[in-house]
MIVEX-472064 format. One record per residue (C-alpha): residue in three letters; x, y, z. Coordinates in steps of 0.25 Angstrom, whole numbers, plus 2048, in hexadecimal, padded with zeros to 3 digits. Layout:
<recs>
ALAXYZ ...
</recs>
This chain:
<recs>
MET6173F0E43 ARG61F3F2E50 TRP62A3FBE54 TRP6353F1E50 ASP6303F2E42 LEU633401E40 GLU641400E3C ARG63D3F7E30 VAL6303FFE2E MET63840CE2D GLU642406E22 LEU636403E19 GLU62F410E1C GLU63B418E18 GLU63D410E0C LEU62F411E07 PHE62C41FE0B PRO638427E0B GLU631435E0A ASP627433E15 ALA62B427E1D TRP625426E2B SER62F428E37 ARG63241EE41 GLY62A426E4B MET61E426E43 PHE61E417E43 TRP620417E52 SER614420E54 GLU60B417E4B LEU61040AE53 ALA60D411E60 HIS5FF410E5C ALA5FF402E57 ARG5FE3F9E64 GLY5F53F8E6F ARG5E63F9E72 ASP5E5407E6C ALA5ED404E60 THR5EA40DE54 ARG5F5408E4A HIS5F83FBE43 TYR6063FAE3D VAL60B3EDE36 VAL6183E9E2F ALA61B3DFE24 GLU6273D7E24 ASP62D3CDE19 GLY6373C5E22 PRO63F3CFE2A ARG63C3DAE21 LEU6313E5E23 VAL62A3E7E16 GLY61E3EFE1A TYR6163F6E24 ALA6093FCE26 GLY601404E31 LEU5F3408E34 ALA5EE413E3E VAL5E0413E43 VAL5D8420E48 ASP5C941FE4B ARG5C7412E43 THR5CE418E37 GLY5DA411E32 ASP5E6418E2B VAL5F0411E24 GLN5FD417E28 THR607410E20 ILE609404E17 ALA617401E12 ALA61C3F5E0A ALA62B3F3E06 ARG62D3F5DF7 ASP6313E7DF4 HIS6233E3DFA TRP61B3ECDF1 GLY6113E4DE9 THR6113D8DF3 GLY6043DBDFA LEU60C3E0E07 GLY6053EDE07 ALA5F73E7E06 ARG5FA3DDE11 LEU5FF3E9E1A LEU5F23F1E16 THR5EA3E5E19 ASP5F03E4E27 LEU5ED3F3E29 LEU5DE3F1E25 THR5DD3E5E2E ALA5E23EEE3A ALA5D83F9E36 THR5CD3EFE36 ALA5D23EAE44 PHE5D23F9E48 GLU5C43FAE43 CYS5C7405E39 ARG5BC40AE31 GLU5C540FE26 VAL5D440FE22 LEU5DB41BE1C LEU5E841DE16 GLU5F1427E0E VAL5F9422E02 ARG60242BDF9 VAL5FA42FDEC ASP60642ADE4 ASN60641CDEA ALA5FC415DE1 ARG601407DE5 ALA5FD409DF3 GLN5F040FDEF ARG5ED403DE7 LEU5EF3FADF3 TYR5E6403DFC GLU5DB403DF1 ARG5DC3F3DF1 PHE5D83F4E00 GLY5CC3FDDFD PHE5D240AE01 GLU5CC416DF9 PRO5D2424DF7 ILE5CC42FDFF GLY5D543BDFE ILE5E3441DFC ARG5EC447E06 LYS5F5451DFF GLY604451E03 TYR602446E0D TYR60F43FE0B GLN61B448E0E PRO62544CE0B GLY621448DFD ASN614450DFD VAL60C444DF7 ASP5FD443DF9 ALA5F6437E00 LEU5EA430DFB VAL5E142DE07 MET5DA420E06 ARG5CF419E0E LEU5CA40BE11 ALA5BC40CE16 ASP5BC3FFE1E PRO5C93F7E20 ALA5C13EBE25 THR5BC3E9E16 ALA5C93EDE0F THR5CC3E5E03 THR5D83DBE03 GLY5E13E4DFB ALA5E43D9DF2 PRO5EB3DEDE5 ALA5E13DEDDA ASN5E53DADCC GLY5F33D5DCF GLU5F63E3DD5 PRO6023E2DDE GLY6013E3DED ALA6033EFDF6 SER60E3F9DF7 ALA614402E01 ALA60B40DE04 HIS60E418E0E THR60141DE13 ALA606425E20 ASN606433E23 SER612438E29 ALA60B43CE36 HIS602433E3E THR5F6436E46 ALA5F342EE53 ASN5E542EE57 PRO5E4421E5E ALA5D7419E5C HIS5D3410E67 THR5D3403E5F ALA5D83F5E62 ASN5E63F1E5C PRO5E33E7E50 ALA5E93D9E51 ASN5F53D8E47 PRO5FA3CAE45 ALA6063C8E3C THR6023C4E2E SER60C3BDE24 VAL6093C0E16 GLN6123BBE0A GLY61E3BCE13 THR61B3C9E18 GLU6173CBE27 THR60E3D6E2B HIS60E3D9E3A GLY60A3E4E44 
</recs>
């Protein structure tokens, strides 16, 4: 994700998360930490032709990855786009040498929870009232080692990933001193994912 993607990212963000959408400033703040030798963030977008259909972001602090956001356009739910975005984040977490990856997901978002479970994430707690203003609890999930994550391939014909907003409305920025992972463009079934 680059600054020129933000207009389209904001359109999708506000469509998918009308109550707790990130602000443009929050995305700018994250992207400010996504480039250079001391990068602590990894953000990607997915495009279907000229249309932006998804995005995802990872923050890294002290070798712990935190999935900040994953979103897929509604008409791409069930296509595996969410799984491809999560795979990209876990590849970045491995490049950042993360020992674990954490995320928060709405307790009422069973579809996203199934996606994370397929990758090996396990529930470790609840954050009461995490998503505001709706006062919805968050399920905290943990993946012990992103380098050994499962592929996330759907089991028993279950459809692919969905939109899953896993971000808090406030970010912490404790830069870890890690290298910025390589992020080549990847074309998968007509959808391009790039940094």
